[in-house]
Structures are given as structure tokens and as C-alpha cells.
C-alpha positions as CSV (number, residue, x, y, z in Angstrom):
1,X,0.0,0.0,0.0
2,X,1.2,3.4,-0.9
3,X,0.3,7.0,0.1
4,X,0.3,9.0,-3.1
5,X,1.1,12.7,-3.1
6,X,-2.1,13.6,-5.1
7,X,-5.7,12.3,-5.1
8,X,-6.6,9.2,-6.9
9,X,-8.4,11.2,-9.7
10,X,-9.0,14.6,-10.9
11,X,-12.4,15.2,-9.1
12,X,-13.3,14.4,-5.5
13,X,-17.0,14.6,-4.5
14,X,-17.6,15.8,-1.0
15,X,-21.0,15.6,0.7
16,X,-21.5,17.9,3.7
17,X,-18.9,20.2,2.3
18,X,-20.3,23.2,4.2
19,X,-20.3,21.5,7.5
20,X,-17.7,21.7,10.3
21,X,-15.5,18.8,9.2
22,X,-16.5,19.2,5.5
23,X,-15.0,22.6,5.2
24,X,-11.7,21.5,6.6
25,X,-11.7,18.5,4.3
26,X,-12.4,20.7,1.2
27,X,-9.6,23.0,2.1
28,X,-7.3,20.1,2.6
29,X,-8.1,18.6,-0.8
30,X,-8.0,21.9,-2.7
31,X,-4.6,22.6,-1.1
32,X,-3.4,19.3,-2.4
33,X,-4.4,20.3,-5.9
34,X,-7.7,18.4,-6.3
35,X,-10.8,19.7,-8.0
36,X,-13.5,19.3,-5.4
37,X,-17.2,18.9,-6.3
38,X,-19.4,19.9,-3.4
39,X,-22.8,18.3,-3.2
40,X,-25.1,20.7,-1.3
41,X,-28.7,20.7,-0.5
42,X,-30.9,23.3,-2.1
43,X,-31.0,25.5,1.0
44,X,-27.3,25.3,1.9
45,X,-25.1,28.4,1.3
46,X,-21.7,27.9,-0.3
47,X,-20.5,31.4,0.6
48,X,-18.8,30.6,4.0
49,X,-16.9,27.7,2.3
50,X,-15.8,29.8,-0.7
51,X,-14.8,32.7,1.6
52,X,-12.4,30.4,3.5
53,X,-10.5,29.7,0.3
54,X,-8.0,31.9,-1.5
55,X,-8.9,33.5,-4.9
56,X,-6.5,31.0,-6.6
57,X,-8.3,28.0,-4.9
58,X,-11.9,28.9,-5.6
59,X,-11.8,28.0,-9.3
60,X,-11.2,24.4,-8.2
61,X,-14.5,24.2,-6.4
62,X,-17.6,22.9,-8.2
63,X,-21.1,23.2,-6.7
64,X,-23.8,20.7,-7.4
65,X,-27.2,21.0,-5.8
66,X,-29.2,18.0,-4.5
67,X,-33.0,18.2,-4.7
68,X,-33.7,14.7,-3.7
69,X,-33.5,13.2,-7.2
70,X,-31.4,10.3,-8.3
71,X,-30.4,12.4,-11.4
72,X,-28.8,14.9,-9.1
73,X,-26.5,12.2,-7.7
74,X,-25.7,10.9,-11.1
75,X,-24.7,14.4,-12.2
76,X,-22.6,14.8,-9.0
77,X,-20.8,11.5,-9.5
78,X,-20.0,11.9,-13.2
79,X,-16.3,12.0,-13.7
80,X,-15.4,11.5,-10.0
81,X,-13.0,8.9,-8.8
82,X,-13.4,9.3,-5.0
83,X,-16.4,10.3,-2.8
84,X,-16.0,11.6,0.7
85,X,-19.4,11.1,2.4
86,X,-19.2,13.5,5.3
87,X,-22.8,14.8,5.4
88,X,-24.7,13.9,8.6
89,X,-27.5,15.2,10.6
90,X,-26.6,15.5,14.3
91,X,-29.9,16.3,16.0
92,X,-33.5,15.3,15.7
93,X,-35.8,12.4,16.3
94,X,-34.8,8.9,15.3
95,X,-37.0,9.2,12.2
96,X,-35.4,12.5,11.2
97,X,-31.8,11.2,11.7
98,X,-32.4,7.9,9.9
99,X,-34.0,9.7,7.0
100,X,-31.0,12.1,6.7
101,X,-28.2,9.7,7.5
102,X,-29.4,6.3,6.4
103,X,-31.9,6.9,3.5
104,X,-29.6,9.4,1.8
105,X,-26.6,7.1,2.1
106,X,-28.6,4.2,0.6
107,X,-29.5,6.5,-2.3
108,X,-25.9,7.7,-2.7
109,X,-24.5,4.1,-2.7
110,X,-27.1,3.0,-5.3
111,X,-26.1,5.8,-7.6
112,X,-22.4,5.1,-7.1
113,X,-22.8,1.4,-8.1
114,X,-23.7,2.6,-11.5
115,X,-20.4,4.4,-11.9
116,X,-16.7,3.3,-12.1
117,X,-16.0,5.0,-8.7
118,X,-12.7,4.0,-7.2
119,X,-13.4,4.8,-3.6
120,X,-16.1,5.9,-1.2
121,X,-15.0,7.2,2.2
122,X,-17.8,7.1,4.7
123,X,-17.2,9.3,7.8
124,X,-18.9,7.4,10.7
125,X,-18.3,7.7,14.4
126,X,-16.5,5.9,17.2
127,X,-19.8,5.8,18.9
128,X,-20.8,2.7,16.8
129,X,-18.8,0.2,18.8
130,X,-20.2,-2.3,21.3
131,X,-18.4,-0.8,24.3
132,X,-20.7,-2.5,26.8
133,X,-19.0,-5.8,26.0
134,X,-15.5,-4.4,26.8
135,X,-14.1,-4.6,30.3
136,X,-13.1,-1.5,32.2
137,X,-9.6,-0.6,31.1
138,X,-10.0,-2.6,27.9
139,X,-8.9,-1.5,24.4
140,X,-11.3,-0.1,21.8
141,X,-9.8,-0.6,18.4
142,X,-11.0,-1.4,14.8
143,X,-11.2,-5.1,15.8
144,X,-14.2,-4.4,18.1
145,X,-17.6,-5.2,16.8
146,X,-20.4,-2.8,16.1
147,X,-23.1,-2.4,18.8
148,X,-25.6,-5.2,18.2
149,X,-28.3,-3.2,20.0
150,X,-28.4,0.2,18.4
151,X,-32.0,0.7,19.5
152,X,-30.6,1.1,23.1
153,X,-28.4,4.0,22.1
154,X,-29.3,7.6,21.3
155,X,-30.9,8.5,17.9
156,X,-27.7,9.8,16.3
157,X,-25.7,6.7,17.1
158,X,-28.5,4.5,16.0
159,X,-28.5,6.2,12.6
160,X,-24.7,5.9,12.2
161,X,-24.7,2.2,13.1
162,X,-27.5,1.6,10.5
163,X,-25.5,3.7,8.0
164,X,-22.4,1.6,8.5
165,X,-24.4,-1.6,8.0
166,X,-25.4,-0.3,4.6
167,X,-21.8,0.4,3.8
168,X,-20.6,-3.1,4.7
169,X,-23.5,-4.8,2.9
170,X,-22.8,-2.7,-0.2
171,X,-19.1,-3.6,-0.1
172,X,-19.7,-7.3,0.6
173,X,-22.6,-7.9,-1.7
174,X,-21.8,-5.5,-4.6
175,X,-18.1,-4.9,-4.3
176,X,-18.6,-1.2,-3.6
177,X,-15.1,0.1,-2.8
178,X,-15.9,1.5,0.7
179,X,-13.5,2.7,3.4
180,X,-14.9,3.7,6.8
181,X,-13.4,6.4,9.0
182,X,-14.5,6.6,12.6
183,X,-13.4,9.9,14.3
184,X,-13.4,10.5,18.0
185,X,-15.2,13.6,19.3
186,X,-14.4,16.3,16.8
187,X,-13.7,19.8,18.0
188,X,-12.0,23.0,16.9
189,X,-12.6,26.7,16.0
190,X,-16.3,27.3,15.4
191,X,-17.5,24.4,17.6
192,X,-17.9,24.2,21.4
193,X,-15.8,21.4,22.9
194,X,-18.4,18.8,23.8
195,X,-18.6,17.9,27.5
196,X,-20.7,14.8,27.2
197,X,-17.5,12.6,27.7
198,X,-17.0,14.3,31.0
199,X,-20.4,13.6,32.4
200,X,-24.1,14.2,32.1
201,X,-25.1,17.9,31.5
202,X,-28.3,18.9,33.3
203,X,-29.0,22.6,32.7
204,X,-26.0,24.6,34.1
205,X,-24.8,21.5,36.1
206,X,-22.9,18.5,35.0
207,X,-22.7,15.2,36.8
208,X,-19.0,14.9,36.6
209,X,-17.8,11.3,36.3
210,X,-14.6,11.4,38.3
211,X,-11.6,9.2,37.7
212,X,-8.7,9.1,35.2
213,X,-9.8,7.9,31.7
214,X,-8.7,8.7,28.1
215,X,-10.8,11.2,26.1
216,X,-11.2,10.1,22.5
217,X,-11.1,13.6,21.0
218,X,-9.8,14.6,17.5
219,X,-9.0,18.1,16.4
220,X,-10.9,19.0,13.2
221,X,-7.7,19.7,11.1
222,X,-6.1,16.4,12.2
223,X,-9.4,14.6,11.4
224,X,-9.6,16.2,7.9
225,X,-6.1,15.0,7.2
226,X,-7.0,11.4,8.1
227,X,-10.2,11.5,6.1
228,X,-8.4,12.8,3.1
229,X,-5.8,10.1,3.3
230,X,-8.5,7.4,3.5
231,X,-9.4,8.4,-0.1
232,X,-5.9,8.3,-1.4
233,X,-4.1,5.2,0.0
234,X,-4.4,2.2,-2.3
235,X,-5.6,-1.2,-1.5
236,X,-7.6,-0.5,1.8
237,X,-11.1,-1.1,0.6
238,X,-13.3,-2.8,3.2
239,X,-11.3,-1.5,6.1
240,X,-12.2,0.9,9.0
241,X,-9.9,3.4,10.7
242,X,-10.3,5.2,14.1
243,X,-9.0,8.8,14.2
244,X,-8.0,9.9,17.7
245,X,-5.4,12.5,18.6
246,X,-2.1,11.3,20.2
247,X,-2.6,13.5,23.2
248,X,-6.1,13.1,24.8
249,X,-7.1,16.4,26.5
250,X,-7.7,15.9,30.1
251,X,-11.2,16.4,31.6
252,X,-9.8,19.4,33.5
253,X,-8.4,20.9,30.2
254,X,-11.8,20.5,28.5
255,X,-13.7,21.9,31.4
256,X,-11.4,24.9,31.8
257,X,-11.4,25.7,28.1
258,X,-15.2,25.6,28.0
259,X,-15.3,27.8,31.1
260,X,-13.1,30.4,29.4
261,X,-15.4,30.2,26.4
262,X,-18.2,31.3,28.6
263,X,-19.9,28.0,29.3
264,X,-20.4,28.1,33.1
265,X,-21.1,24.6,34.1
266,X,-21.1,23.7,37.8
267,X,-19.6,20.4,38.6
268,X,-21.3,17.7,40.8
269,X,-18.7,14.9,41.1
270,X,-20.0,11.3,40.9
271,X,-18.2,8.0,40.6
272,X,-18.7,5.7,37.6
273,X,-20.3,3.0,39.8
274,X,-22.7,5.6,41.3
275,X,-23.6,6.8,37.8
276,X,-24.4,3.2,36.9
277,X,-26.6,2.8,40.0
278,X,-28.4,6.1,39.2
279,X,-29.0,4.9,35.6
280,X,-30.5,1.6,36.9
281,X,-32.8,3.5,39.3
282,X,-34.0,5.9,36.6
283,X,-34.6,3.0,34.2
284,X,-36.7,1.2,36.8
285,X,-38.6,4.4,37.6
286,X,-39.3,4.9,33.8
287,X,-40.6,1.3,33.6
288,X,-42.7,1.6,36.7
289,X,-44.3,4.9,35.5
290,X,-45.1,3.2,32.1
291,X,-43.1,5.8,30.3
292,X,-44.4,8.8,32.1
293,X,-40.9,9.5,33.5
294,X,-38.5,10.3,30.6
295,X,-35.7,7.7,30.1
296,X,-32.8,10.2,30.3
297,X,-30.1,7.7,31.4
298,X,-29.6,3.9,31.2
299,X,-26.9,1.6,32.3
300,X,-26.2,0.8,28.7
301,X,-25.6,4.4,27.9
302,X,-23.4,4.9,31.0
303,X,-21.1,2.0,29.9
304,X,-21.1,3.2,26.3
305,X,-19.9,6.8,27.1
306,X,-18.1,6.8,30.5
307,X,-16.4,3.4,30.9
308,X,-12.6,3.7,31.2
309,X,-11.1,2.5,27.9
310,X,-7.9,2.8,25.9
311,X,-8.2,4.3,22.4
312,X,-5.2,3.4,20.2
313,X,-4.7,5.2,16.8
314,X,-1.9,3.0,15.5
315,X,-3.8,1.4,12.6
316,X,-4.5,4.8,11.0
317,X,-0.8,5.8,11.5
318,X,0.5,2.6,10.1
319,X,-1.8,2.1,7.1
320,X,-2.7,5.7,6.2
321,X,0.6,7.2,7.2
322,X,-1.5,9.6,9.2
323,X,-0.2,11.6,12.2
324,X,-2.0,14.3,14.2
325,X,0.0,17.4,13.3
326,X,-1.8,19.8,15.7
327,X,-1.0,19.2,19.4
328,X,-3.8,19.2,22.0
329,X,-2.4,22.4,23.6
330,X,-2.4,24.3,20.3
331,X,-5.8,22.9,19.3
332,X,-7.5,23.9,22.6
333,X,-5.9,27.4,22.3
334,X,-7.1,27.8,18.7
335,X,-10.6,26.8,19.7
336,X,-10.6,29.2,22.6
337,X,-9.3,32.1,20.6
338,X,-11.9,31.7,17.9
339,X,-14.7,31.6,20.5
340,X,-13.5,34.7,22.3
341,X,-13.1,36.6,19.0
342,X,-16.7,35.8,18.1
343,X,-17.9,37.0,21.5
344,X,-16.0,40.3,21.1
345,X,-17.5,41.0,17.7
């Protein structure tokens, strides 16, 4: 396997090109000399993306609009050699998320099967793994299985697991050249640093799960580098790669950066075992009330999010020749500076 210095073909199609990760990926590909075709929904504005590029780079951007038709996808795919499927809805009901993340993916894959596409890179999530089956202190790597009970997870994770199932079925049954990338928690300038890995936010409070544990975070520019490489390296079809920074930010660093950004959470420390007990109590209360009490926390979710695990990134480093170029200290500072600049405007 080799890591070429330029993309596999002359045109790379990017879905979700105006999103947080999508914009970083487009800049990465354009800077590498690729022509990037951006598939945008009818209501999406391309102006922020174009404004982030230099005058010399903008001519290498092509905009194609998606109105829900198969013909739109056929036009977008024409002449492309690699597709980066980054688009994803993050919020909404299970029906909304599955329609956006699963149904569109099925439509995209079906259209791609009618073309001589060389590679489809699906950006998934590290949340798809069956972490409940791992012991505390265990290793979560690409050899771990997908969660067999996605219905027990949140709606977003459910949609990503179903999306991945589509990808693997298309690869195994129809030889679709799929590569899956599973980033950790993505953060960077323009996005708040998520605190859900620290504990359970409740209004201005957070049930802070105490104890030392790795935080599977990935700075957006580091993530974009890894996603780009997944479309370039030859001979890796049918594989998945986790993207996590070398240096996991500590819980204190994440909390302090959020505090300086103006997010004033008040911490209520709780041990992992007590969080599990609380989740079990809430689950029984929900069942006893016949659904009248919302099911805000379950033991399954506690184990999926806050169990102490190790998150190696050596497969992406070894196979993709990827390395996180931006350190955690620099990444946190850049995120903070951007947030403070927006507040002062």
C-alpha cells in the first residue's frame, strides 16, 4: 500500500462540504491540488466555504445541488474517482436522523454502483462500537464489533450504526469500494468542545464522572487529514480506521477551556459506579411509570460513554501514514481564541 502525493483522480466529490468537518476537508483537498465537487442541499449556502479559500483556490470548487433526485446524484458523481461522504444530521428524532443519515446514504450508494467510482470514504463515528462488551480498562480498536443493539443508544448513534451496516453490505454484496473512518469527538474553532464525555449535563450543572480515563477527541484539522488520506491510499477497501489524537485532552483541560469560552457549568462529582446505579434506578422508575418519566439515562448508555477504555490510533498511523499534526495544547488554544473573537465582535 502506498500513500500518493495527489488524489486518486481529478475530481473528488464531498457531501456535507459546508459542515464543520466538511469545510476543513475541502480546504485540505484543494490545497493538495484536487478539483472538489461539493454536493449541497438546495438550502445550503456555499458562501462561507468559498470565503475560506483563496482566490486561486476557488476555481477548483464545483457546486452541485441535491434536490432529492437520483439524477442529481448521477450528475454529481459523473467523472469523480473518489467520494467523501461527510454529510450527517446530528440532531433530531430517530425518524429524522435515519432519513437524513441512512436513507440518503442508501441513495448515494445505489447511484455510485452505476459508476466506475474508485473509492467511497464514509465518515462514521467511534460511537458505533459495542463498548458494553468491553471490560473497564480494555482497548477499543478497529477489531471491536459494532453495537448489536443500536436501539438502546441515542438516535444519532442508531443512525450511524445503520448507515455503517449499509456500507458493509454494499461492499460485501456489490463490491462497492468502501472505506470507513470513525473519528473520535471532533472539536475546533467554530464548535464548542463537547462535555458529554466528562459527564451528564443537566442545565447549568454537569454530573462529573470522576476518575482518570482517556478522552477520544480529535481536532478538526487532524481529522480532515486522516479522512483525506483514506481516499488516497491504495488497497484499503473494506477497512475501517479510528481517528483519535495522540494526546487526549484531560477532563480538566476540556472543562477549563469551556469555562473560558463562557460555558459556566457547575460540577457535581459522581463516581462511575454511582452513575451506573443512578441509571439503573432511573430505568426502573421509567418502567414503573409506564413511560411517564423520561428515560434520560440507562446503564447501557453509561457504559457506552463513560467506561474507562484505551483508544489506540496506530492502525491509521501505520496504514494511512497519518499523524495528528496539531497538538492538543495548540488545538485547545485555537478553539478558545476563535470563540473569544466571536464574542467580542
